[in-house]
KEDRENLO-446181 format. One line per 3 residues: number of its first residue (from 1); their letters; for each residue x, y, z of C-alpha. Coordinates in nm, 3 decimals. Layout:
NUM = A = X Y Z; ...
***
This chain:
1 = XXX = 15.583 14.373 14.695; 15.537 14.556 15.025; 15.198 14.712 15.118
4 = XXX = 15.352 15.059 15.109; 15.483 14.998 14.758; 15.145 14.866 14.647
7 = XXX = 14.971 15.175 14.789; 15.218 15.397 14.607; 15.161 15.215 14.281
10 = XXX = 14.784 15.244 14.318; 14.815 15.617 14.385; 15.031 15.657 14.075
13 = XXX = 14.776 15.473 13.862; 14.497 15.697 13.993; 14.697 16.010 13.909
16 = XXX = 14.769 15.882 13.557; 14.402 15.803 13.499; 14.300 16.153 13.608
19 = XXX = 14.562 16.308 13.381; 14.444 16.094 13.091; 14.083 16.199 13.143
22 = XXX = 14.176 16.567 13.149; 14.444 16.575 12.880; 14.381 16.288 12.643
25 = XXX = 14.264 16.420 12.304; 13.957 16.196 12.298; 13.844 16.275 12.653
28 = XXX = 13.583 16.528 12.540; 13.223 16.414 12.566; 12.930 16.641 12.466
31 = XXX = 12.692 16.437 12.685; 12.915 16.418 12.992; 12.777 16.549 13.323
34 = XXX = 13.114 16.718 13.369; 13.121 17.070 13.213; 13.498 17.043 13.164
37 = XXX = 13.457 16.740 12.939; 13.178 16.910 12.747; 13.407 17.208 12.693
40 = XXX = 13.678 16.973 12.571; 13.433 16.822 12.324; 13.356 17.171 12.196
43 = XXX = 13.726 17.242 12.153; 13.759 16.928 11.943; 13.465 17.032 11.723
46 = XXX = 13.570 17.396 11.678; 13.583 17.500 11.314; 13.439 17.174 11.180
49 = XXX = 13.166 17.200 10.917; 13.039 16.845 10.876; 12.670 16.805 10.960
52 = XXX = 12.720 16.585 11.265; 12.971 16.820 11.427; 12.763 17.129 11.359
55 = XXX = 12.444 16.966 11.488; 12.625 16.864 11.805; 12.748 17.220 11.860
58 = XXX = 12.403 17.362 11.795; 12.257 17.131 12.060; 12.529 17.238 12.300
61 = XXX = 12.429 17.602 12.268; 12.139 17.507 12.497; 12.375 17.375 12.764
64 = XXX = 12.259 17.456 13.120; 12.601 17.612 13.188; 12.613 17.951 13.011
67 = XXX = 12.991 17.941 12.962; 12.961 17.605 12.787; 12.677 17.729 12.566
70 = XXX = 12.874 18.041 12.474; 13.179 17.828 12.393; 12.963 17.626 12.153
73 = XXX = 12.849 17.944 11.977; 13.210 18.060 11.942; 13.306 17.719 11.802
76 = XXX = 13.040 17.752 11.533; 13.149 18.107 11.459; 13.506 17.986 11.407
79 = XXX = 13.393 17.776 11.112; 13.424 17.899 10.749; 13.170 18.121 10.577
82 = XXX = 12.882 17.874 10.597; 12.859 17.922 10.975; 12.583 18.184 10.943
85 = XXX = 12.317 17.915 10.886; 12.344 17.740 11.225; 12.399 18.074 11.399
88 = XXX = 12.070 18.210 11.267; 11.896 17.889 11.371; 12.028 17.937 11.724
91 = XXX = 11.910 18.297 11.728; 11.559 18.181 11.639; 11.545 17.949 11.943
94 = XXX = 11.330 18.121 12.202; 11.476 17.925 12.494; 11.829 18.061 12.462
97 = XXX = 11.937 18.291 12.743; 12.060 18.647 12.677; 12.437 18.577 12.700
100 = XXX = 12.403 18.309 12.433; 12.195 18.530 12.202; 12.442 18.812 12.258
103 = XXX = 12.730 18.591 12.147; 12.530 18.475 11.843; 12.461 18.825 11.710
106 = XXX = 12.822 18.922 11.776; 12.941 18.618 11.579; 12.702 18.698 11.293
109 = XXX = 12.896 19.018 11.238; 13.185 18.810 11.104; 12.969 18.632 10.846
112 = XXX = 12.964 18.742 10.480; 12.740 19.039 10.411; 12.570 18.852 10.129
115 = XXX = 12.455 18.580 10.368; 12.344 18.777 10.672; 12.103 19.066 10.627
118 = XXX = 12.201 19.380 10.816; 11.851 19.390 10.966; 11.926 19.076 11.170
121 = XXX = 12.175 19.282 11.368; 12.003 19.621 11.364; 11.676 19.471 11.486
124 = XXX = 11.857 19.302 11.774; 12.027 19.633 11.853; 11.709 19.838 11.855
127 = XXX = 11.438 19.594 11.962; 11.579 19.335 12.200; 11.476 19.392 12.560
130 = XXX = 11.804 19.263 12.705; 12.103 19.500 12.709; 12.347 19.209 12.674
133 = XXX = 12.191 19.121 12.339; 12.186 19.482 12.225; 12.554 19.514 12.315
136 = XXX = 12.626 19.189 12.130; 12.450 19.325 11.822; 12.656 19.643 11.836
139 = XXX = 12.969 19.428 11.867; 12.860 19.235 11.559; 12.807 19.560 11.371
142 = XXX = 13.154 19.675 11.477; 13.288 19.366 11.302; 13.069 19.410 10.997
145 = XXX = 13.147 19.780 10.936; 12.840 19.846 10.724; 12.739 20.211 10.681
148 = XXX = 12.377 20.104 10.636; 12.366 20.051 11.014; 12.483 20.403 11.109
151 = XXX = 12.131 20.527 11.185; 12.070 20.251 11.439; 12.420 20.282 11.583
154 = XXX = 12.381 20.655 11.637; 12.048 20.593 11.811; 12.221 20.336 12.031
157 = XXX = 12.452 20.608 12.163; 12.153 20.705 12.379; 12.085 20.351 12.499
160 = XXX = 12.035 20.333 12.878; 12.308 20.068 12.907; 12.672 20.181 12.893
163 = XXX = 12.785 19.854 12.733; 12.557 19.915 12.437; 12.679 20.273 12.404
166 = XXX = 13.043 20.161 12.417; 13.004 19.910 12.135; 12.790 20.151 11.936
169 = XXX = 13.056 20.423 11.935; 13.319 20.154 11.864; 13.117 20.034 11.565
172 = XXX = 13.073 20.389 11.436; 13.446 20.451 11.460; 13.539 20.128 11.284
175 = XXX = 13.278 20.181 11.013; 13.367 20.540 10.931; 13.733 20.560 11.040
178 = XXX = 13.633 20.874 11.233; 13.706 20.950 11.598; 13.459 21.129 11.821
181 = XXX = 13.471 21.295 12.161; 13.218 21.072 12.332; 13.239 20.882 12.662
184 = XXX = 13.008 20.580 12.680; 13.029 20.586 13.059; 12.861 20.927 13.076
187 = XXX = 12.477 20.933 13.062; 12.356 21.056 12.721; 12.162 21.346 12.872
190 = XXX = 12.491 21.491 12.995; 12.655 21.496 12.651; 12.385 21.607 12.410
193 = XXX = 12.625 21.856 12.255; 12.865 21.575 12.166; 12.581 21.370 12.019
196 = XXX = 12.481 21.663 11.798; 12.840 21.695 11.679; 12.853 21.325 11.594
199 = XXX = 12.532 21.347 11.391; 12.639 21.662 11.207; 12.980 21.515 11.122
202 = XXX = 12.828 21.193 10.994; 12.581 21.385 10.778; 12.865 21.579 10.618
205 = XXX = 13.110 21.293 10.571; 12.895 20.980 10.523; 12.556 20.869 10.390
208 = XX = 12.402 20.914 10.737; 12.069 21.096 10.735
***
């Protein structure tokens, strides 16, 4: 075999190895230094409910790469109804960064009402110092559609962050099936008349007080 043919064969082998690492179903590794392989491991564990898989995903929510940590949260949230338990454990971890906590409270909105108290989300909406987390909580409430959260959602329409206001008005609309003339991009002080209309309408047509 000629040297040029050997070099070509070696190059082909290298390409095939790279393709196998990237595409082979078992290439994912939660402990790999390569974020792409950690993401692949998360994809393989998505929706699984056995203890080992869930524990691995919970550990990966502390990944140094935020997009990997968020992917792990989403993988847990894609599991059946029991997923609220690990999600609440993640929320209790003080070392998680705001984007991760925001994704957790958003995912909790999809959990059964009987398993996740509404206060878990309303407290995050009203008390968390980070606007990403408050917006995530409003997103979770938009999924949950629980009228018990209307008071906190209406208050969030005056949040200083537009993302929080956007998800708050979205949650109100989905919860009540009512549409309101309100622009989350406009500072609350410039639309006090619209806020009064929202409150008055909710008092007349819902249990809002």
